[in-house]
C-alpha positions in Angstrom: 22.7 -37.9 -19.2 22.9 -34.2 -18.2 22.5 -34.9 -14.5 25.1 -37.8 -14.6 27.7 -35.5 -16.2 26.9 -32.7 -13.8 27.1 -35.0 -10.8 30.5 -36.2 -11.9 31.8 -32.6 -12.2 30.3 -31.4 -8.9 31.8 -34.4 -7.1 35.1 -32.6 -7.3 33.8 -30.2 -4.7 31.4 -32.5 -2.9 30.6 -32.0 0.8 31.2 -34.8 3.4 30.1 -38.1 2.1 26.9 -38.6 4.1 25.8 -35.1 3.1 26.4 -35.6 -0.6 23.7 -36.4 -3.1 26.2 -36.9 -5.9 26.9 -40.6 -5.7 24.0 -41.2 -8.1 22.2 -39.0 -10.8 20.2 -36.2 -9.3 16.5 -37.3 -9.3 14.4 -35.4 -11.8 11.7 -34.9 -9.1 14.2 -33.2 -6.8 15.4 -30.9 -9.6 11.8 -29.9 -10.4 11.0 -29.2 -6.8 14.2 -27.2 -6.3 13.5 -25.2 -9.5 10.0 -24.3 -8.2 11.5 -23.5 -4.8 14.1 -21.2 -6.4 11.5 -19.4 -8.5 9.1 -19.1 -5.6 11.8 -17.7 -3.3 13.0 -15.2 -5.9 9.7 -13.9 -6.9 8.4 -13.9 -3.4 11.3 -11.7 -2.3 10.7 -9.5 -5.4 7.1 -8.9 -4.6 7.8 -8.3 -0.9 10.5 -5.8 -1.9 7.9 -3.8 -3.7 5.4 -3.7 -0.8 7.3 -3.8 2.4 8.0 -0.4 4.2 11.4 1.1 3.9 13.3 4.4 3.5 13.4 6.3 0.2 17.1 7.4 -0.2 18.7 9.3 -3.0 21.7 7.6 -4.5 25.0 9.3 -5.4 25.4 11.1 -8.7 26.0 8.8 -11.6 28.2 9.3 -14.7 25.3 11.0 -16.6 24.7 13.4 -13.6 21.5 11.9 -12.5 20.6 10.7 -8.9 18.3 7.8 -8.5 16.0 7.3 -5.5 16.2 3.9 -3.9 13.7 2.1 -1.7 15.7 0.6 1.2 13.6 -2.1 2.9 16.2 -4.9 3.3 15.9 -4.8 7.1 12.1 -5.4 6.7 12.9 -8.5 4.6 15.6 -9.7 7.1 13.2 -9.4 10.0 10.3 -11.1 8.1 12.6 -14.0 7.3 13.3 -14.5 11.0 9.6 -14.4 11.8 8.8 -17.0 9.1 11.6 -19.4 10.1 11.0 -19.1 13.8 7.3 -19.5 13.5 7.6 -22.3 11.0 10.0 -24.2 13.3 8.2 -23.8 16.6 4.6 -24.0 15.3 4.9 -26.3 12.3 8.0 -28.3 12.8 9.9 -26.7 9.9 13.3 -28.2 9.2 15.9 -26.6 6.9 18.1 -29.6 6.9 16.9 -30.9 3.5 18.3 -27.7 2.0 21.7 -29.1 2.8 21.2 -32.9 2.6 18.9 -33.4 -0.3 18.3 -30.3 -2.2 21.6 -28.4 -2.1 22.8 -29.4 -5.6 19.3 -29.3 -7.2 18.9 -25.8 -5.8 22.3 -24.8 -7.1 21.3 -26.0 -10.6 18.0 -24.1 -10.3 19.9 -20.9 -9.2 22.1 -21.2 -12.3 19.2 -21.7 -14.6 17.5 -18.7 -13.1 20.6 -16.6 -13.5 20.8 -17.5 -17.2 17.1 -16.7 -17.7 17.3 -13.4 -15.8 20.4 -12.4 -17.7 18.7 -13.0 -21.1 15.6 -11.1 -19.9 17.7 -8.1 -18.7 19.5 -8.1 -22.0 16.3 -8.1 -24.2 14.5 -5.7 -21.9 17.5 -3.4 -21.9 17.9 -3.3 -25.6 14.2 -2.6 -26.0 14.2 0.2 -23.5 17.4 1.9 -24.9 16.2 1.6 -28.5 18.4 3.6 -30.8 20.6 4.6 -27.9 21.8 1.0 -27.5 25.4 0.5 -28.7 26.4 -3.2 -28.9 29.9 -4.0 -27.9 32.1 -4.4 -31.0 33.8 -7.6 -32.3 32.7 -11.2 -32.6 32.4 -11.5 -28.8 30.4 -8.4 -28.4 27.2 -10.2 -27.6 29.0 -12.3 -24.9 30.4 -9.1 -23.4 27.0 -7.4 -23.3 25.4 -10.4 -21.7 28.3 -10.7 -19.2 28.4 -7.0 -18.2 24.8 -6.1 -19.0 23.3 -3.2 -21.0 21.4 -1.2 -18.4 22.8 0.6 -15.4 19.7 0.7 -13.3 17.0 -1.7 -14.5 13.9 -1.2 -12.3 10.6 -3.1 -11.7 8.0 -0.9 -10.1 9.6 0.6 -7.0 12.4 -2.0 -7.0 15.9 -1.3 -8.3 16.8 -4.8 -9.6 20.6 -4.5 -9.1 20.1 -3.5 -5.4 17.4 -6.2 -5.0 19.8 -8.9 -6.1 21.4 -8.7 -2.7 18.2 -10.0 -1.1 18.0 -13.6 -2.6 21.8 -13.6 -2.3 22.2 -12.9 1.4 18.9 -14.3 2.6 19.5 -17.4 0.6 23.0 -17.6 2.2 21.5 -17.3 5.6 19.0 -20.1 5.0 21.8 -22.4 3.9 23.9 -21.5 6.9 20.9 -22.2 9.2 20.4 -25.5 7.4 23.8 -26.8 8.7 22.7 -26.0 12.3 19.3 -27.8 11.7 21.2 -30.8 10.3 23.7 -31.0 13.2 21.0 -30.8 15.8 18.8 -33.4 14.1 21.9 -35.7 13.7 23.7 -35.2 17.0 21.0 -33.9 19.2 22.9 -30.7 20.1 24.9 -27.9 18.6 28.6 -27.7 19.0 30.2 -24.5 20.2 31.9 -23.9 16.8 28.5 -24.3 15.1 27.0 -21.7 17.5 29.9 -19.4 16.7 29.5 -20.1 13.0 25.8 -19.1 13.2 26.5 -16.1 15.4 29.3 -14.8 13.0 27.0 -15.0 10.0 24.0 -13.5 11.8 26.1 -10.5 13.0 27.7 -10.0 9.6 24.3 -10.0 7.8 22.5 -8.0 10.4 25.1 -5.3 10.3 24.9 -5.4 6.5 21.2 -4.6 6.7 21.7 -2.0 9.4 24.2 -0.2 7.1 22.1 -0.7 3.9 22.4 2.9 2.8 26.2 2.3 2.5 25.5 0.1 -0.6 24.6 3.2 -2.5 28.2 4.4 -2.5 29.5 1.1 -3.8 31.1 1.0 -7.3 28.7 -1.7 -8.7 25.6 0.3 -7.7 26.9 3.6 -9.0 28.8 2.6 -12.2 28.5 -1.1 -13.2 25.8 -2.3 -15.6 23.7 -5.2 -14.5 24.5 -8.4 -16.4 25.4 -12.1 -15.8 28.6 -11.3 -13.8 26.6 -9.7 -11.0 23.4 -11.8 -11.5 25.3 -15.1 -11.2 27.4 -13.9 -8.3 24.3 -12.9 -6.3 22.1 -15.9 -7.2 24.6 -18.8 -7.3 28.1 -17.9 -6.1 27.5 -16.2 -2.8 24.7 -18.3 -1.2 26.1 -21.7 -2.3 29.8 -21.2 -2.0 30.0 -18.9 1.0 28.0 -21.5 3.1 30.4 -24.4 2.4 32.0 -24.3 5.9 28.7 -25.4 7.4 28.9 -28.7 5.6 32.0 -29.6 7.6 31.0 -28.1 11.0 27.7 -30.0 10.8 29.6 -33.3 10.9 32.0 -32.6 13.8 30.7 -34.0 17.1 33.7 -32.8 19.1 34.1 -29.3 20.2 37.0 -27.0 19.5 39.1 -26.1 22.5 38.1 -23.1 24.6 41.2 -21.1 23.6 40.4 -21.8 19.9 36.9 -20.6 20.3 38.0 -17.5 22.2 40.6 -16.9 19.5 38.0 -17.1 16.7 35.8 -14.5 18.5 38.8 -12.2 19.0 39.6 -12.5 15.3 36.0 -12.0 14.1 34.8 -9.1 16.4 37.5 -6.5 15.6 37.6 -7.6 11.9 33.8 -6.9 11.6 34.3 -3.6 13.4 37.0 -2.5 11.1 35.2 -3.7 7.9 31.8 -2.0 8.8 33.4 1.0 10.5 35.8 1.8 7.6 32.9 1.5 5.0 30.7 3.7 7.2 33.4 6.4 7.5 33.9 6.4 3.7 30.1 6.6 3.1 29.6 9.3 5.7 32.5 11.3 4.2 30.9 11.2 0.8 27.6 12.5 2.3 29.2 15.2 4.4 32.9 16.1 4.2 32.7 17.9 7.6 31.1 15.1 9.5 33.3 14.2 12.5 35.2 10.9 12.6 35.9 9.4 16.0 34.7 12.7 17.5 37.1 14.9 15.6 36.9 16.9 12.4 38.2 14.8 9.5 41.7 15.3 8.3 42.0 15.7 4.5 44.9 15.7 2.1 44.5 18.4 -0.5 40.9 19.0 0.6 39.9 15.8 -1.2 41.3 12.6 0.3 40.2 11.3 3.7 43.1 10.6 6.1 41.1 10.2 9.3 39.8 7.2 11.3 40.5 3.9 9.7 41.4 5.7 6.5 44.3 7.4 8.3 45.7 4.0 9.3 45.5 2.1 6.0 44.4 2.9 2.5 42.3 -0.3 2.2 41.7 -1.3 5.8 38.2 -2.2 5.0 39.6 -5.1 2.9 41.7 -6.2 5.8 38.6 -6.3 8.0 36.6 -8.2 5.4 39.3 -10.9 5.1 39.5 -11.3 8.9 35.7 -11.9 9.0 35.9 -14.6 6.3 38.9 -16.4 7.8 37.2 -16.5 11.2 34.2 -18.0 9.6 36.2 -20.6 7.8 38.3 -21.4 10.9 35.1 -22.5 12.7 35.4 -25.7 10.6 38.9 -26.5 11.9 41.2 -28.2 9.5 39.3 -31.2 8.3 39.1 -30.0 4.7 40.6 -27.2 2.6 37.3 -26.4 1.0 36.0 -24.0 3.7 39.1 -21.9 3.0 38.4 -21.5 -0.7 36.3 -18.4 -0.2 38.7 -16.4 2.1 41.7 -17.4 -0.1 39.8 -16.3 -3.2 38.9 -13.0 -1.5 42.6 -12.6 -0.4 43.7 -12.8 -4.1 40.8 -10.7 -5.3 41.1 -7.9 -2.7 44.9 -7.8 -2.9 44.7 -7.4 -6.6 41.9 -4.9 -6.3 43.9 -2.8 -3.8 46.8 -2.7 -6.3 44.5 -1.8 -9.2 42.8 0.9 -7.1 46.2 2.3 -6.3 47.0 2.6 -10.0 43.7 4.2 -10.8 44.1 6.8 -8.0 47.6 7.6 -9.0 46.3 8.4 -12.5 43.3 10.4 -11.2 45.0 12.4 -8.4 48.6 12.6 -9.6 51.0 14.3 -7.0 48.1 14.5 -4.5 48.0 10.7 -4.3 51.7 10.6 -3.6 51.2 13.0 -0.8 48.3 10.9 0.5 50.5 7.8 0.4 53.2 9.5 2.4 50.6 10.5 5.0 48.9 7.0 5.0 51.8 4.7 4.5 50.2 1.3 4.7 47.8 -0.3 2.2 46.1 -3.2 4.1 48.2 -4.3 7.0 49.9 -1.7 9.2 53.8 -2.1 9.3 53.6 -5.0 6.8 51.7 -4.1 3.6 
């Protein structure tokens, strides 16, 4: 009964018909295999995160004045993933296609169950660790809020910061689902279309540059200030890998190539967008580490000695958001216009980031007062030069 109801609900966002497993109830055997796979994947990455080599890097000062040391070995995990997939494919005939065609929805259910279980474990463990220092949220929905937001800022297992670790099953899981669409197209059509190759290349470049810039995560708001609860857990385990890979469903079914001008246009949208996104974040992170570090070969220009107005941050106050949106629209456009669903993620991000830019502006006006007004006069545009 449960799987029949869930299947009916998920059919509203079903992939192309011959990739869908939702026409009938999900087999209990597939659900069991998928749950074991999710658990094995999660705990395998957790164990590897504890033993693989990496850099020990001090994080930024937190609200209580402390600075935590993080083990950054995401690149080791990223490289090891490639070794396993390439060796498995060439030596043992591994196919990732079933991740898309048979196990996508069972894996999604498994990821949701794991997110719920991990949230509960984090809550109980956090309460036990905090002891008398734990202050539950007030009101009848206090428990819901504590589960949603979490109770601990930096839960840790051995050498692994769990909040930072959550990026690993999120992004490596996403990559495996992205790869699954290429495996499926090659097994179905006998070749990869140019847009599929671009789709794979875009995601590989995006994820590789993420791991190359892994220290930049330590300056992000969720790492510094947000507690670790269901909001972040579900986003990492379920939302990102399963929804961000949706465009691959549709690209895998397209036998015809996009036109050469369209392919060139996609590359010309993606490349500068990724450069702006990563470059702006790197400049901000570098500025937080050393306010005298040169930007684009010149000493940084500051407003009031506090606000950066050099590099990308001298062009737009949230140009990193603009670059991120360009990346995701380029990825979605690889699917053409056969369905609106590949555009759900970039449209959602457009709404989210536009609202976040407005919210950040209000927060900075309150924090910096007249200095923020001076900064806005110097850096006039928020996200799109000459428009917004």
